[in-house]
C-alpha positions in Angstrom: -2.9 -15.7 -40.0 -5.9 -17.9 -40.0 -9.5 -17.7 -38.7 -12.3 -20.2 -39.8 -14.7 -17.5 -41.0 -12.9 -14.2 -41.2 -12.9 -12.4 -44.6 -11.0 -9.3 -43.6 -8.3 -8.4 -41.1 -7.7 -4.9 -39.8 -4.7 -3.6 -37.9 -4.8 -0.6 -35.6 -2.1 1.1 -33.6 -2.7 1.8 -29.9 -4.0 5.2 -30.6 -6.8 3.6 -32.6 -5.6 4.7 -36.1 -6.1 2.1 -38.8 -2.7 1.0 -40.1 -3.6 -1.9 -42.4 -6.6 -3.6 -43.9 -6.6 -6.7 -46.0 -9.1 -9.2 -47.4 -8.4 -12.8 -46.5 -9.6 -16.2 -47.4 -11.4 -18.1 -44.6 -9.7 -21.3 -43.5 -6.5 -20.5 -45.5 -3.1 -19.5 -44.2 -2.9 -15.8 -45.0 0.1 -13.6 -44.5 0.6 -9.9 -43.6 3.4 -7.8 -45.0 4.0 -5.3 -42.2 7.5 -4.1 -43.3 6.1 -0.6 -43.7 5.1 -0.3 -40.0 7.3 0.8 -37.2 8.1 -1.3 -34.2 5.3 -1.4 -31.6 2.1 -3.0 -30.4 -0.9 -3.3 -32.7 -4.4 -4.6 -32.4 -5.3 -7.2 -35.0 -9.0 -7.7 -35.6 -10.7 -10.5 -37.6 -14.0 -9.4 -39.4 -16.8 -11.0 -41.4 -19.8 -9.2 -42.9 -19.3 -6.1 -40.8 -18.9 -8.0 -37.4 -15.8 -8.3 -35.4 -15.1 -12.0 -34.7 -11.9 -11.9 -32.7 -9.1 -9.5 -31.8 -5.5 -10.0 -30.5 -2.4 -8.0 -29.8 0.5 -8.1 -32.2 4.0 -7.1 -31.3 6.3 -6.0 -34.1 9.9 -6.1 -32.9 11.9 -4.7 -35.8 11.6 -3.0 -39.2 12.0 -6.4 -41.0 
């Protein structure tokens, strides 16, 4: 996961419940360990200094 200025990523389920939050380094390839989450659709948001920069849908297909 990469965004040029994001310092944090937040993952919500479709009910709006926060499932994961992680600090990231801008302009680096960052990875997410989502093995603890069930299959489904999640909303991934990129944040910097309290402002949402971008969001996208993430589909997790299996428990791996």
